[in-house]
C-alpha positions as CSV (number, residue, x, y, z in Angstrom):
1,X,112.5,111.2,13.0
2,X,114.3,111.3,16.2
3,X,112.3,110.0,19.2
4,X,113.4,110.6,22.7
5,X,112.1,109.2,25.9
6,X,109.0,111.2,26.9
7,X,110.8,111.4,30.4
8,X,114.6,110.4,31.7
9,X,116.4,111.2,34.5
10,X,120.0,111.4,35.3
11,X,121.9,111.4,38.1
12,X,123.9,114.5,38.8
13,X,127.3,114.1,37.2
14,X,130.7,113.8,39.2
15,X,134.0,114.9,38.3
16,X,135.0,116.9,34.9
17,X,131.4,116.7,34.0
18,X,130.1,118.4,37.0
19,X,132.7,120.9,37.0
20,X,131.0,121.6,33.3
21,X,127.7,121.8,34.1
22,X,128.1,123.9,36.8
23,X,130.2,126.5,34.6
24,X,127.6,126.2,31.5
25,X,124.9,127.0,34.4
26,X,126.9,129.9,35.8
27,X,128.0,131.3,32.7
28,X,124.4,131.2,31.2
29,X,122.9,133.2,34.3
30,X,125.7,135.6,34.1
31,X,125.8,136.3,30.3
32,X,123.6,137.6,27.8
33,X,124.1,137.3,23.9
34,X,124.5,134.5,21.2
35,X,127.0,132.3,22.8
36,X,124.8,131.9,25.8
37,X,121.9,130.6,23.5
38,X,124.3,127.3,22.9
39,X,124.5,126.5,26.7
40,X,121.2,124.6,26.8
41,X,122.0,122.9,23.9
42,X,125.3,121.7,25.4
43,X,123.7,120.6,28.6
44,X,121.2,118.6,26.8
45,X,123.8,117.1,24.8
46,X,125.6,116.2,27.7
47,X,122.4,114.9,29.7
48,X,121.4,112.7,26.8
49,X,124.7,111.2,26.6
50,X,125.0,110.6,30.5
51,X,121.6,108.9,30.0
52,X,122.8,106.8,26.9
53,X,125.8,105.6,29.3
54,X,123.8,104.4,31.9
55,X,120.7,102.8,29.9
56,X,120.5,100.2,27.9
57,X,119.4,102.0,24.5
58,X,117.9,100.0,21.7
59,X,119.4,101.1,18.2
60,X,118.6,104.7,17.9
61,X,119.8,107.9,17.1
62,X,120.0,108.6,21.2
63,X,122.3,105.0,21.1
64,X,124.6,106.6,18.6
65,X,125.5,109.9,20.4
66,X,127.0,107.6,22.5
67,X,129.3,105.8,19.8
68,X,132.4,107.8,19.7
69,X,132.6,107.0,16.0
70,X,128.8,107.6,15.0
71,X,128.8,110.5,17.2
72,X,132.1,112.5,15.3
73,X,130.2,111.5,12.0
74,X,126.3,112.6,12.9
75,X,128.4,115.8,14.0
76,X,129.8,116.4,10.6
77,X,126.7,115.5,9.2
78,X,124.2,118.1,11.1
79,X,126.6,120.5,10.7
80,X,127.0,120.8,7.2
81,X,124.1,118.3,5.7
82,X,124.1,120.2,2.2
83,X,128.0,119.0,1.9
84,X,128.4,116.6,-0.9
85,X,129.4,113.8,1.4
86,X,130.6,110.3,0.0
87,X,131.0,107.4,3.0
88,X,134.8,108.0,2.4
89,X,134.7,111.8,3.3
90,X,132.6,110.9,6.4
91,X,134.8,108.2,7.1
92,X,137.8,110.2,7.2
93,X,136.3,113.0,9.1
94,X,134.9,110.2,11.6
95,X,138.7,109.1,11.9
96,X,137.4,105.7,11.3
97,X,137.5,103.1,8.2
98,X,134.4,103.1,5.7
99,X,133.9,99.4,6.7
100,X,133.7,100.4,10.9
101,X,131.6,103.5,9.6
102,X,128.8,101.2,7.5
103,X,128.8,98.9,10.4
104,X,128.0,101.3,13.0
105,X,125.5,102.9,11.3
106,X,123.6,99.8,10.3
107,X,124.1,98.1,13.8
108,X,123.2,101.2,15.9
109,X,120.8,103.5,13.3
110,X,119.5,99.9,11.2
111,X,120.3,102.5,7.7
112,X,123.8,103.1,5.7
113,X,125.1,106.7,6.3
114,X,123.6,107.7,2.8
115,X,119.9,106.7,3.8
116,X,120.5,108.7,6.9
117,X,121.9,112.0,5.5
118,X,119.2,111.8,2.9
119,X,116.5,111.8,5.7
120,X,117.9,114.5,7.9
121,X,118.1,116.4,4.3
122,X,114.7,115.8,3.6
123,X,113.5,116.6,7.4
124,X,115.1,119.9,7.2
125,X,114.1,120.5,3.7
126,X,110.4,119.7,5.0
127,X,110.8,122.0,8.0
128,X,111.8,124.7,6.0
129,X,108.8,124.6,3.6
130,X,106.5,124.3,6.5
131,X,107.8,127.3,8.1
132,X,109.0,129.7,5.4
133,X,107.9,131.0,2.0
134,X,111.5,130.2,0.8
135,X,111.5,129.3,-2.9
136,X,112.0,125.4,-3.6
137,X,115.0,126.1,-5.7
138,X,116.5,127.7,-2.8
139,X,115.4,124.9,-0.2
140,X,116.5,122.2,-2.5
141,X,120.2,124.1,-2.8
142,X,120.3,124.2,1.0
143,X,119.5,120.1,1.0
144,X,122.5,119.6,-1.0
145,X,120.7,119.3,-4.3
146,X,122.2,120.6,-7.6
147,X,118.7,120.9,-8.8
148,X,114.9,121.4,-8.0
149,X,114.1,118.7,-10.2
150,X,116.3,116.2,-8.2
151,X,115.0,117.5,-5.2
152,X,111.5,117.1,-5.9
153,X,112.1,113.4,-7.2
154,X,114.2,112.5,-3.9
155,X,111.5,114.8,-1.2
156,X,108.4,113.3,-3.1
157,X,110.0,109.5,-2.3
158,X,110.8,110.4,1.2
159,X,107.8,112.0,1.9
160,X,104.7,111.1,-0.5
161,X,103.9,114.2,-2.0
162,X,106.1,116.8,-4.5
163,X,107.3,120.2,-2.2
164,X,105.2,122.3,-3.4
165,X,102.2,120.1,-2.7
166,X,103.5,119.2,0.7
167,X,103.8,122.9,1.8
168,X,100.5,123.2,0.8
169,X,99.1,120.7,2.6
170,X,101.0,121.7,6.0
171,X,99.5,125.2,5.6
172,X,95.9,124.2,5.0
173,X,96.3,121.0,7.7
174,X,94.7,122.6,11.4
């Protein structure tokens, strides 16, 4: 689970970042449509990166976004978690070596890349199961699993319940 501080502040940026903030806000105010829905996301990412650069961060997802190598790797994983990732392919996309990628994941996120990917997939699958009636086979495919059985085993190991039991629990819990 990604945990952010309950509250954090940043000083207004200076230079090109300040120009980006201003341009994004002005653009969002002037436009409507699909692209403008990404403006708050861009501003949040920039604010989190500024926060990460100005505060001592313990190993965390937020600290990883401030690391150039991990930031690139995380962008690729989050953009396409269902891809059949190998650590070598991820290292190539992040423009680094296998050993550097593995070392950074373990030092900053306290887990190897494959475990991070599995947790990301399970979080997304759990969210899909909780908020939709999507068939489990489709959720498995979207999570990057070739079979419903393999997905069900991984989901139960990660969450503690089979996907159908977890979905049922989520719909009956207050």
